[in-house]
N, C-alpha and C positions, 0 to 999 in steps of 0.2 A: 162041544161042537159049535154052539152059538158064538163063542169067543173067537174061534178060528175063522168062522164065516165073516164076522164083523171085521177082524183083522185083514182078511183078504179083500173085502169091499173097500176098506179104508186105504189099503196099499194100492189098489187099482185106482182109487180116486186121486191119490198122491201122484201116481205116474201120469194119469190123464191131465191133472192140473199142471204138472211140470211141462208137459208137451204143449199145452195151450196157453199158459199164463193164468187164465181165470176160467173156472168151470162153475156152472150153475146146475144145481140138482133139482129135479122136479119129481113130485109124487105121481102115483098112477092116475090121479084126477087132474093132473096138469098144474097143480099149485106148486109154487116154489118151496122147497124143503130146506134149502141152504145153498152155500157157495164155498168155493175154495180159491185162494189166490196163492201164487208162488213167487218168491223172491229168492234167487240163488238156489240153495238146496233145502229151503224151508217152505212148507205149505201151511197156510193158516186156514182153518175151517170156521165158517160162520153159520149160525142158524138162520131160519127164515126171517127173523126180525133184525138180522145184522149183528147180533151179539157174537163175540168170539166163543167158539165151543172147544177149540183145541188147536194144536199144531202138530206137524210131523216133520222130522228132519231126516234126510236121506244122505248117508255116507257110504260110498261103495255100493254094496248090495244089501245093506241093512237100513230099514226105515224105523225110526224110533218115534213113538207117539206120546204126546203130552196133553194133559187136560187143560182147561181154561186158566187154571191157577199156576200152570207151569210144572206140575208134578208129573213124573213119568208114569204112563199108564200101560205101556207094553212096547213090543217091537216085532218086526217081521223081517225075515231074511229070505231073499230069493236066490235060487241057485245061480252060479256063474254060468255064462253062456259059452 
């Protein structure tokens, strides 16, 4: 269940970053927890210190997630509209 929830949160972050170009994430206390930038169909995620934490590439209705070293960590597919 945790994995599915994390995948959903990341997928939503990807779609939000794609819509806005850059998205900054904040924790409940207002401190920055990370950010995401999008170029083309690739979103890159950064931690609060600015270090790369991973990427996500969207092709069609599937988003594939990669860790900071480029290894595939998972994917999520949304239904066609």
